[in-house]
N, C-alpha and C positions, 0 to 999 in steps of 0.2 A: 551220463553228462559228455556223452561223445562230441557234443556241439561246442564243448568248451575247450579254450585253448589248454594246451598240455603243460607246458613248461613257459618260465620268464627267468630269465637273467635281469636281478633287480638292483645290482650294483655291484662295486662302489665305482661311482665317477671317476675318471684317470685311472682306472686301474686294471686295464686291459679289456673292456667289455666289448669294443668294437673289433679288436681282434679274433676275442671267443666268438663274437658273433658272426664273423668271416669265416672262421673254421667250421663252424655249425652249418652255414650256407654251402658249403660241398659235401655233407653229409649225405648219404642215401637215406630215405626215409624220413627227412626233416624239412618242412615247409617252413618259411618264415615270414614274419610279418613284409608288408611292401616297403616301409621304411624300418630303420633301426630302433628309433626312440618314437613309441606310440604316445605315449604319454597320456595313457586314459585314467589310469588309477590315480594319478596325482592332481587329476582336472578338480579344482574345488567348486566349479560353476555348474557341474554335473547334479543333478536330484537324486542324491545316494539314497534317499526313502524308496525310491521306486526306479532305480538306472535303467536304462536303455541300452543293452550291450549291443545294437545292431551297427551302430557307429564302429565299435572296437571291432567286432568281426567282419567289417568291410575292409580291414588292413589286412585279412589274409585269404589264403585262397580256401575253397568250398573245403569241408572236410572229407576225406578221401580214405583214411586210413594211415596216411603219414602223419608223425608228430608236429603239431605247428606251436611255433613259440616267438618269443620278443625279447628285446634286450632295452628296459626303460630303467638305468642307473639310478635315478633318482628315488625311486621305489623303496630302497632299503631306508631312507634318509626321512622322506616327505612324510609328515604325519598323516596319520588314517590310511595311509595307501596301501601297507599291508592287510589290515583289519578289511580294507576294500575286496584286495585279491581274495582271503579267505570266505567272504562272503560269496563270491562269483564260482570258484572252485575250489572248495576243501582239499580239494586229491591234487591239485597244481602241483608240480616238481619245481623247486627255486634254487637258482645257482647265483651264489654270494663269491664273485672275486674279490679279493682285498689288497690293497697296498700299503707299503709303509705310509702310515697318515702324513707323516714331514715331507715325503716326497710327493704324496698325492697333492698336501695341500699349495706345494710351491708349482707343481705341474696345474695346478687348477687356476691360482694366481695369473700366472702366465698366459692361459687360454684366456681369462677376461681381460687380461691387460692388451693382449694381442689384439682382441677384436673391438677395444674401446669401451667396453662396458666398466671397466675399472681405472681410475686415473691414478690412485694412492699407491705408494711403493711397499713391499710385501710387509716390510718389518712393523710399518703402522697398521695394515690390514689386519695382521694377527695378533694385535693388542689392542690397540683403541678402538681399530676399525668393527671389533665385533660387537660393539654397542649398536651397530645399526641395524642388526638383528632384532634388538628390542622396540623397534617401533617401525617393523614389517609386519605383513599380512599373510599367512598367519604367526602370531606372536612367538618370536625366537626361532624363526625360520628364515632362509633367502636363498632364491635359487640361484643366484649369482655370486654372494659374498659370504657364503657359507664354507670360506677356507676352512676353518678349523672345525667346525661343528660335524662336517660329514665324516671327518675322520673319527668320531667315536663310535668304533666298531663294536666294543663291548655291551653298550648300551643298546646299539641296535639288534646283534646277535640276540640278547636277552629277550628282546621284543619278539623278535621272529620266531625264537623256541617256545614263545608261550602261545604262540597262534598256529603253530604247525608242529606234527611230528618231525623230530630229528631224521628221520628216513625221508624225508622228502626234502630234505636241504642238503645242499652240496657245497661246500666251502672249498674254495680255490685261492690260490695267492698268485699275483701278477708276477713273479718272480720266477714260479714255477713254469708257468705259462710262457715265459722267455726263454727261460735256460732248459726246461724240459717239454716242449710240446706236445711229443709223442707220448708220454705217460700221462700227461694232464689231458689231453683229449680222449686218451683212451679210459680213462676213469669217469669223463664225461659220458663218452658212449657207454658205458656200464650201469650208468646212473638212469640214464635215459631209455636202456633197453635197447639200443643199436646195434647193429652186427658190426663184427670188428672190421675196421677198414686199415687201408694203406696209414703208415706212421706218417703224423703231421709234422709239417715243417716250420721251422720259425717264421714269424710273420711280425711285421712292424706296422702300426696302423695309428694315425694323428700324431705322427712325430712332428714335435713344436717346429715352427718357423724360424727363420734364422731372423732375430731382431734385436734391437739393443733393449734390455730390461734393467736397464741403470747399475745393477750390481749381480752377484751370483748368489747364492743362498749361500747367508753367513752361518758363521758355527755359532754364533750369538742367537740367532733365530733359531735353528736347529734345537740348540740346548734348551730355550725357551719352548718349545713345542713338546719337546721330549718329557719336560716337567708337567707340561698339559695333560700330556697322554699318558703317564705313567699308570694313574689308578686305574683308568678306562681298559689300558694294555693289560694288565693284572686281569681283570673281569674277562676279559677276552680270553685269555690263557686258560683259565679256569673253566670255561665254556665249550673252547674248542682245541685247545693245545697249540693254538697259531699266537705266537709272541711278535711284535716289533720293536721291543724296548733295545735290540741291539740287531744290527744287518744279521739275516741267518746265514750260515755257511750252505754253499750248493749243496751239501748233503742232505740238507734238511728243507730242500725246495720242493718236496714232494705234495702234490695235493692231499688235501687232508679231507675225506668222508665221514659225516656222522650217523650213526644210525646201524 
C-alpha cells in the first residue's frame, strides 16, 4: 500500500492541529497535503461503495519515500469517517490531539461567532442550541454548531480503538504541545519513525482575533459543561489516562502514547 497516505491528524478541532501540522511541515522526510484540511473522508457525497481516491491523492506530492500526511480534525468526530479511513489504509498512523473540552467549546464558538456562522450567545448554544443538531443531516451532527458534541472524547476514542490497533494511535494534548513542544514533537517523530531533529520551539496558530464576544466564558457555563462531560471524561481516562476534569498541572502535561 505504498501509494496510500501514511498518517493523519484526525482531531480535535481547536486543539492545536494547525500548530502540529506546521511543526510537521518543517520535518525532514515528511510531505504534507497541499492544504491543511483535505476533508475527504468526511465527504458524504462520495460513493463510498466504490470510492475514487485519485482526488484525494491529488492533494499530495507523488510517493517518493517521504511520509505523506494530512490534518483534517473533523475526522475523529464525523460519522463513518474513521471507518472509511480504515477501509482506505488499515495500517495508517493516526494522531489525536485533545484540549480541555470546555475551553475547546468556547474557542469553537468564538470562531463561528467571529465569522458570522453563529449569532446566538454561547450560554444558549451549549444548552438549548444543542437541539439544532437533531434537525441536521446527518442526524445528531453539525459542522458548525457542534460545540459540545465534539468534546465527547471518550466516546470518540472508544470507537477509534475498536477500529485501529492502539499502537497505530498517538494521543497528545494541546497543553503539552504548547508548554513542552520539544518533548511533544519528539514523541511525534518517534511515533512516525522520523529522525531526531532540532528541539521544536513554541508556536501559536489561529490565535483568535480581537472582537467583542458579549461576555467572557462564565463560571456558570463552565460548571454546566463540566457536568455534561463528567461521565465521558471518566471513560477517556479509563481508555487513555488523560482527564480534563480539572486543569492538569504542568508536570502532567507530557504527551501520552498508547501501545
